[in-house]
A tleap script that builds the chain and sets N, CA, C and O, in Angstrom:
source leaprc.protein.ff14SB
mol = sequence {
  NMET LEU ILE GLN ILE GLN TYR PHE SER GLN
  LEU ARG ASP PHE GLY GLY PRO GLU SER VAL
  GLU LEU ALA GLU GLY ALA THR VAL GLU ILE
  LEU LEU ARG LYS ILE PHE GLU LEU ARG PRO
  SER LEU ALA THR TRP ARG LYS HIE LEU LEU
  VAL ALA ALA GLY THR GLU TRP VAL GLN PRO
  HIE TYR VAL VAL LYS PRO GLY ASP VAL ILE
  SER LEU MET PRO PRO VAL GLN GLY CGLY
}
set mol.1.N position { -25.056 66.654 -35.655 }
set mol.1.CA position { -25.352 65.301 -36.096 }
set mol.1.C position { -26.564 64.539 -37.082 }
set mol.1.O position { -27.743 64.875 -37.199 }
set mol.2.N position { -26.175 63.928 -37.435 }
set mol.2.CA position { -26.779 63.263 -39.069 }
set mol.2.C position { -27.773 61.920 -38.280 }
set mol.2.O position { -27.428 60.843 -37.795 }
set mol.3.N position { -28.783 62.419 -38.395 }
set mol.3.CA position { -30.100 61.706 -37.973 }
set mol.3.C position { -30.836 61.009 -39.305 }
set mol.3.O position { -31.160 61.612 -40.328 }
set mol.4.N position { -31.035 59.437 -39.000 }
set mol.4.CA position { -31.534 58.895 -39.869 }
set mol.4.C position { -32.773 58.682 -39.960 }
set mol.4.O position { -33.324 59.085 -38.936 }
set mol.5.N position { -33.473 58.252 -40.671 }
set mol.5.CA position { -35.091 58.544 -40.936 }
set mol.5.C position { -35.680 57.305 -41.285 }
set mol.5.O position { -34.921 56.769 -42.093 }
set mol.6.N position { -36.949 56.388 -41.004 }
set mol.6.CA position { -37.382 55.480 -41.352 }
set mol.6.C position { -38.701 56.180 -41.712 }
set mol.6.O position { -39.103 57.134 -41.046 }
set mol.7.N position { -39.383 55.689 -42.792 }
set mol.7.CA position { -40.778 55.736 -43.024 }
set mol.7.C position { -41.103 54.681 -43.314 }
set mol.7.O position { -40.433 53.856 -43.935 }
set mol.8.N position { -42.721 54.509 -42.694 }
set mol.8.CA position { -43.625 53.441 -42.756 }
set mol.8.C position { -44.668 53.439 -43.533 }
set mol.8.O position { -45.074 54.578 -43.763 }
set mol.9.N position { -45.434 52.357 -44.174 }
set mol.9.CA position { -46.603 52.535 -45.216 }
set mol.9.C position { -46.656 53.309 -46.101 }
set mol.9.O position { -45.726 53.238 -46.905 }
set mol.10.N position { -47.514 54.151 -46.299 }
set mol.10.CA position { -47.988 55.004 -47.705 }
set mol.10.C position { -46.706 56.050 -47.456 }
set mol.10.O position { -46.190 56.479 -48.487 }
set mol.11.N position { -46.072 56.557 -46.015 }
set mol.11.CA position { -45.549 57.583 -45.921 }
set mol.11.C position { -44.100 57.132 -47.112 }
set mol.11.O position { -43.307 57.978 -47.525 }
set mol.12.N position { -44.061 56.121 -47.362 }
set mol.12.CA position { -42.445 55.883 -48.220 }
set mol.12.C position { -42.693 56.342 -49.735 }
set mol.12.O position { -41.743 56.569 -50.485 }
set mol.13.N position { -44.052 56.465 -50.144 }
set mol.13.CA position { -44.229 57.137 -51.332 }
set mol.13.C position { -43.996 58.350 -51.401 }
set mol.13.O position { -43.890 58.839 -52.526 }
set mol.14.N position { -43.868 59.071 -50.402 }
set mol.14.CA position { -43.644 60.346 -50.466 }
set mol.14.C position { -42.006 61.012 -50.763 }
set mol.14.O position { -41.642 62.138 -51.105 }
set mol.15.N position { -41.329 59.880 -50.490 }
set mol.15.CA position { -40.119 60.130 -50.977 }
set mol.15.C position { -38.861 61.053 -50.172 }
set mol.15.O position { -37.879 61.585 -50.690 }
set mol.16.N position { -39.331 61.025 -48.531 }
set mol.16.CA position { -38.794 62.036 -47.672 }
set mol.16.C position { -37.255 61.739 -47.596 }
set mol.16.O position { -36.942 60.671 -48.121 }
set mol.17.N position { -36.206 62.485 -47.035 }
set mol.17.CA position { -35.052 62.059 -46.795 }
set mol.17.C position { -34.919 61.195 -45.981 }
set mol.17.O position { -35.739 61.021 -45.080 }
set mol.18.N position { -33.524 60.258 -46.186 }
set mol.18.CA position { -33.440 59.147 -45.593 }
set mol.18.C position { -32.812 59.689 -44.404 }
set mol.18.O position { -32.976 59.105 -43.333 }
set mol.19.N position { -31.939 61.003 -44.492 }
set mol.19.CA position { -31.235 61.566 -43.217 }
set mol.19.C position { -31.276 62.958 -43.193 }
set mol.19.O position { -31.482 63.577 -44.237 }
set mol.20.N position { -31.095 63.561 -42.063 }
set mol.20.CA position { -31.366 65.078 -42.016 }
set mol.20.C position { -29.853 65.328 -41.217 }
set mol.20.O position { -29.146 64.442 -40.739 }
set mol.21.N position { -29.652 66.425 -41.222 }
set mol.21.CA position { -28.158 67.170 -40.290 }
set mol.21.C position { -29.175 68.135 -39.230 }
set mol.21.O position { -30.059 68.957 -39.472 }
set mol.22.N position { -28.686 67.692 -38.165 }
set mol.22.CA position { -29.474 68.595 -36.985 }
set mol.22.C position { -28.358 68.805 -36.406 }
set mol.22.O position { -27.311 68.160 -36.460 }
set mol.23.N position { -28.747 70.159 -35.593 }
set mol.23.CA position { -27.761 70.519 -34.319 }
set mol.23.C position { -27.773 69.780 -33.105 }
set mol.23.O position { -28.741 69.065 -32.846 }
set mol.24.N position { -26.854 69.866 -32.373 }
set mol.24.CA position { -27.330 68.875 -30.837 }
set mol.24.C position { -28.403 69.735 -30.382 }
set mol.24.O position { -28.535 70.918 -30.696 }
set mol.25.N position { -29.338 68.907 -29.446 }
set mol.25.CA position { -30.277 69.851 -28.787 }
set mol.25.C position { -31.217 70.112 -29.633 }
set mol.25.O position { -32.009 71.017 -29.367 }
set mol.26.N position { -31.346 69.288 -30.978 }
set mol.26.CA position { -32.424 69.415 -31.642 }
set mol.26.C position { -33.842 68.643 -31.176 }
set mol.26.O position { -33.817 67.616 -30.498 }
set mol.27.N position { -34.753 69.113 -31.512 }
set mol.27.CA position { -36.081 67.932 -30.935 }
set mol.27.C position { -36.656 67.709 -32.206 }
set mol.27.O position { -36.496 68.394 -33.216 }
set mol.28.N position { -37.554 66.372 -32.024 }
set mol.28.CA position { -38.430 66.195 -32.961 }
set mol.28.C position { -39.114 67.006 -33.639 }
set mol.28.O position { -39.253 66.660 -34.812 }
set mol.29.N position { -39.544 67.855 -33.380 }
set mol.29.CA position { -40.656 69.130 -33.771 }
set mol.29.C position { -39.517 69.704 -34.852 }
set mol.29.O position { -39.817 69.790 -36.043 }
set mol.30.N position { -38.190 70.094 -34.368 }
set mol.30.CA position { -37.447 70.682 -35.544 }
set mol.30.C position { -37.050 69.765 -36.595 }
set mol.30.O position { -36.982 70.199 -37.745 }
set mol.31.N position { -36.741 68.382 -36.313 }
set mol.31.CA position { -36.689 67.310 -37.273 }
set mol.31.C position { -37.758 67.540 -38.111 }
set mol.31.O position { -37.563 67.985 -39.242 }
set mol.32.N position { -38.957 67.273 -37.666 }
set mol.32.CA position { -40.288 67.453 -38.509 }
set mol.32.C position { -40.187 69.046 -39.575 }
set mol.32.O position { -40.158 69.216 -40.794 }
set mol.33.N position { -40.165 69.709 -38.743 }
set mol.33.CA position { -39.909 70.792 -39.735 }
set mol.33.C position { -39.025 70.887 -40.532 }
set mol.33.O position { -39.507 71.236 -41.610 }
set mol.34.N position { -37.835 70.745 -40.587 }
set mol.34.CA position { -36.751 70.336 -41.626 }
set mol.34.C position { -37.066 69.151 -42.509 }
set mol.34.O position { -36.233 69.013 -43.405 }
set mol.35.N position { -38.200 68.110 -42.503 }
set mol.35.CA position { -38.546 67.133 -43.249 }
set mol.35.C position { -39.477 68.065 -44.121 }
set mol.35.O position { -39.313 68.069 -45.341 }
set mol.36.N position { -40.375 68.796 -43.584 }
set mol.36.CA position { -41.466 69.320 -44.412 }
set mol.36.C position { -41.302 70.321 -45.055 }
set mol.36.O position { -42.130 70.741 -45.863 }
set mol.37.N position { -39.997 70.970 -44.752 }
set mol.37.CA position { -39.115 72.030 -45.747 }
set mol.37.C position { -38.782 71.191 -46.919 }
set mol.37.O position { -38.744 71.684 -48.046 }
set mol.38.N position { -38.489 69.671 -46.648 }
set mol.38.CA position { -37.849 69.396 -47.842 }
set mol.38.C position { -38.526 68.630 -48.623 }
set mol.38.O position { -38.171 68.335 -49.764 }
set mol.39.N position { -39.661 68.208 -48.013 }
set mol.39.CA position { -40.595 67.267 -48.739 }
set mol.39.C position { -42.090 67.915 -48.118 }
set mol.39.O position { -42.666 67.330 -47.201 }
set mol.40.N position { -42.731 69.385 -48.820 }
set mol.40.CA position { -44.028 69.808 -48.388 }
set mol.40.C position { -44.923 68.462 -48.328 }
set mol.40.O position { -45.537 68.244 -47.284 }
set mol.41.N position { -45.040 67.376 -49.613 }
set mol.41.CA position { -46.324 66.986 -48.991 }
set mol.41.C position { -46.364 65.928 -48.076 }
set mol.41.O position { -47.294 65.171 -47.798 }
set mol.42.N position { -45.210 65.985 -47.644 }
set mol.42.CA position { -45.634 65.067 -45.933 }
set mol.42.C position { -45.919 65.984 -45.205 }
set mol.42.O position { -45.965 65.188 -44.268 }
set mol.43.N position { -46.202 67.089 -44.652 }
set mol.43.CA position { -46.490 67.714 -44.233 }
set mol.43.C position { -48.409 67.622 -43.813 }
set mol.43.O position { -48.923 67.953 -42.745 }
set mol.44.N position { -48.900 67.236 -44.677 }
set mol.44.CA position { -50.288 67.027 -44.747 }
set mol.44.C position { -50.423 66.111 -43.652 }
set mol.44.O position { -51.503 66.336 -43.105 }
set mol.45.N position { -49.651 64.948 -42.955 }
set mol.45.CA position { -49.627 64.060 -42.384 }
set mol.45.C position { -49.319 64.482 -40.951 }
set mol.45.O position { -49.427 63.770 -39.952 }
set mol.46.N position { -49.028 65.410 -40.991 }
set mol.46.CA position { -48.309 66.329 -39.186 }
set mol.46.C position { -48.987 65.994 -38.255 }
set mol.46.O position { -48.336 65.559 -37.305 }
set mol.47.N position { -50.238 66.023 -38.116 }
set mol.47.CA position { -51.333 66.037 -37.283 }
set mol.47.C position { -51.467 64.362 -36.548 }
set mol.47.O position { -51.728 64.003 -35.400 }
set mol.48.N position { -51.150 63.587 -37.833 }
set mol.48.CA position { -51.639 62.311 -37.453 }
set mol.48.C position { -50.277 61.554 -37.291 }
set mol.48.O position { -50.405 60.329 -37.289 }
set mol.49.N position { -49.089 61.993 -37.165 }
set mol.49.CA position { -47.871 61.061 -37.475 }
set mol.49.C position { -47.532 60.230 -35.804 }
set mol.49.O position { -47.752 60.661 -34.673 }
set mol.50.N position { -47.079 59.247 -36.140 }
set mol.50.CA position { -46.559 58.696 -34.814 }
set mol.50.C position { -44.987 58.432 -35.051 }
set mol.50.O position { -44.516 58.058 -36.126 }
set mol.51.N position { -44.389 58.639 -34.100 }
set mol.51.CA position { -43.011 59.006 -34.108 }
set mol.51.C position { -42.043 58.190 -33.355 }
set mol.51.O position { -42.470 58.157 -32.201 }
set mol.52.N position { -41.152 57.640 -33.423 }
set mol.52.CA position { -40.557 56.687 -32.517 }
set mol.52.C position { -38.770 57.235 -32.798 }
set mol.52.O position { -38.341 57.715 -33.847 }
set mol.53.N position { -38.106 57.022 -31.725 }
set mol.53.CA position { -36.931 57.066 -31.822 }
set mol.53.C position { -36.431 55.701 -31.119 }
set mol.53.O position { -36.459 55.266 -29.968 }
set mol.54.N position { -36.037 55.308 -32.166 }
set mol.54.CA position { -35.800 53.643 -31.739 }
set mol.54.C position { -36.884 52.723 -31.860 }
set mol.54.O position { -37.530 52.621 -32.902 }
set mol.55.N position { -37.173 51.852 -30.530 }
set mol.55.CA position { -38.362 51.281 -30.097 }
set mol.55.C position { -39.002 52.096 -29.786 }
set mol.55.O position { -40.148 51.822 -30.142 }
set mol.56.N position { -38.941 53.530 -29.019 }
set mol.56.CA position { -39.523 54.079 -28.145 }
set mol.56.C position { -40.309 55.113 -29.069 }
set mol.56.O position { -39.736 55.757 -29.947 }
set mol.57.N position { -41.930 55.235 -28.743 }
set mol.57.CA position { -42.508 56.501 -29.053 }
set mol.57.C position { -42.432 57.557 -28.615 }
set mol.57.O position { -42.857 57.608 -27.461 }
set mol.58.N position { -41.938 58.823 -29.152 }
set mol.58.CA position { -41.916 59.955 -28.502 }
set mol.58.C position { -42.672 61.133 -28.843 }
set mol.58.O position { -43.466 61.188 -29.782 }
set mol.59.N position { -42.398 62.080 -28.045 }
set mol.59.CA position { -43.322 63.774 -28.478 }
set mol.59.C position { -42.811 64.599 -29.504 }
set mol.59.O position { -41.889 64.341 -30.279 }
set mol.60.N position { -43.484 65.588 -29.432 }
set mol.60.CA position { -42.426 66.677 -30.433 }
set mol.60.C position { -41.425 66.946 -29.644 }
set mol.60.O position { -40.329 66.763 -30.174 }
set mol.61.N position { -41.404 67.441 -28.201 }
set mol.61.CA position { -40.377 67.735 -27.309 }
set mol.61.C position { -39.707 66.664 -27.178 }
set mol.61.O position { -39.658 66.490 -25.961 }
set mol.62.N position { -39.136 65.801 -27.706 }
set mol.62.CA position { -38.176 64.772 -27.437 }
set mol.62.C position { -36.656 65.393 -28.079 }
set mol.62.O position { -36.484 65.863 -29.203 }
set mol.63.N position { -35.765 65.248 -27.114 }
set mol.63.CA position { -34.248 65.710 -28.244 }
set mol.63.C position { -33.692 64.392 -28.526 }
set mol.63.O position { -33.668 63.431 -27.758 }
set mol.64.N position { -33.273 64.457 -29.652 }
set mol.64.CA position { -32.941 63.796 -30.420 }
set mol.64.C position { -31.159 63.731 -30.489 }
set mol.64.O position { -30.516 64.728 -30.817 }
set mol.65.N position { -30.480 62.379 -30.120 }
set mol.65.CA position { -29.706 61.776 -29.640 }
set mol.65.C position { -28.815 61.481 -31.130 }
set mol.65.O position { -29.139 61.288 -32.302 }
set mol.66.N position { -27.401 61.573 -30.303 }
set mol.66.CA position { -26.544 61.378 -31.625 }
set mol.66.C position { -27.225 59.538 -31.889 }
set mol.66.O position { -27.663 58.783 -31.021 }
set mol.67.N position { -27.091 59.303 -33.276 }
set mol.67.CA position { -27.124 57.780 -33.573 }
set mol.67.C position { -28.848 57.420 -33.250 }
set mol.67.O position { -29.134 56.225 -33.321 }
set mol.68.N position { -29.822 58.255 -32.953 }
set mol.68.CA position { -31.207 57.870 -32.727 }
set mol.68.C position { -31.625 57.320 -34.367 }
set mol.68.O position { -30.947 57.736 -35.307 }
set mol.69.N position { -32.353 56.720 -34.520 }
set mol.69.CA position { -32.882 56.233 -35.830 }
set mol.69.C position { -34.615 56.873 -35.549 }
set mol.69.O position { -35.450 56.497 -34.726 }
set mol.70.N position { -34.676 57.708 -36.356 }
set mol.70.CA position { -36.440 58.196 -36.215 }
set mol.70.C position { -37.059 57.703 -37.276 }
set mol.70.O position { -36.846 57.667 -38.488 }
set mol.71.N position { -38.217 57.173 -36.235 }
set mol.71.CA position { -39.156 56.243 -37.325 }
set mol.71.C position { -40.581 57.285 -37.641 }
set mol.71.O position { -40.999 57.957 -36.697 }
set mol.72.N position { -41.205 57.363 -38.847 }
set mol.72.CA position { -42.297 58.119 -38.955 }
set mol.72.C position { -43.393 56.998 -39.133 }
set mol.72.O position { -43.033 55.948 -39.666 }
set mol.73.N position { -44.575 57.125 -38.768 }
set mol.73.CA position { -45.151 56.077 -38.871 }
set mol.73.C position { -47.009 56.612 -39.138 }
set mol.73.O position { -47.578 57.346 -38.329 }
set mol.74.N position { -47.629 56.114 -40.284 }
set mol.74.CA position { -49.293 56.995 -39.803 }
set mol.74.C position { -49.979 56.022 -38.954 }
set mol.74.O position { -49.491 54.962 -38.562 }
set mol.75.N position { -51.265 56.512 -38.677 }
set mol.75.CA position { -51.706 56.035 -37.749 }
set mol.75.C position { -52.145 54.738 -38.118 }
set mol.75.O position { -52.431 54.425 -39.274 }
set mol.76.N position { -52.209 53.833 -36.942 }
set mol.76.CA position { -52.645 52.143 -37.323 }
set mol.76.C position { -54.052 52.212 -37.526 }
set mol.76.O position { -54.800 53.155 -37.268 }
set mol.77.N position { -54.386 50.850 -38.132 }
set mol.77.CA position { -55.793 50.975 -38.438 }
set mol.77.C position { -55.869 49.391 -38.390 }
set mol.77.O position { -55.046 48.830 -39.113 }
set mol.78.N position { -56.693 48.606 -37.683 }
set mol.78.CA position { -56.786 47.537 -37.985 }
set mol.78.C position { -58.390 47.350 -38.813 }
set mol.78.O position { -59.201 48.164 -39.255 }
set mol.79.N position { -58.330 45.614 -38.738 }
set mol.79.CA position { -59.384 45.451 -39.886 }
set mol.79.C position { -60.126 44.091 -39.361 }
set mol.79.O position { -61.055 43.606 -40.007 }
savepdb mol mol.pdb
quit
C-alpha cells in the first residue's frame, strides 16, 4: 500500500519522501524506519517527532491503514 507523508515546520527542509510503499499490517515504527533509511538526516528527530494519522495523534505501534495520510511534526513550542 502507498502511504502519503506530510512534513511540518522545519522537517520540510529535510526533503523526506512524499510517499512510502508499505506492506499491509505495517506500523508507524516500520514507516519511520523506512523514512530514516531514505533520509537519514530525519532520524535525528526520532525521539521528538509527533505523528498523526489523519487528524489523530498515533503511537509507534499504530497499524497504518490504506488511505492514511501520516503527518510528521516537530514538538510544538509556544511563545
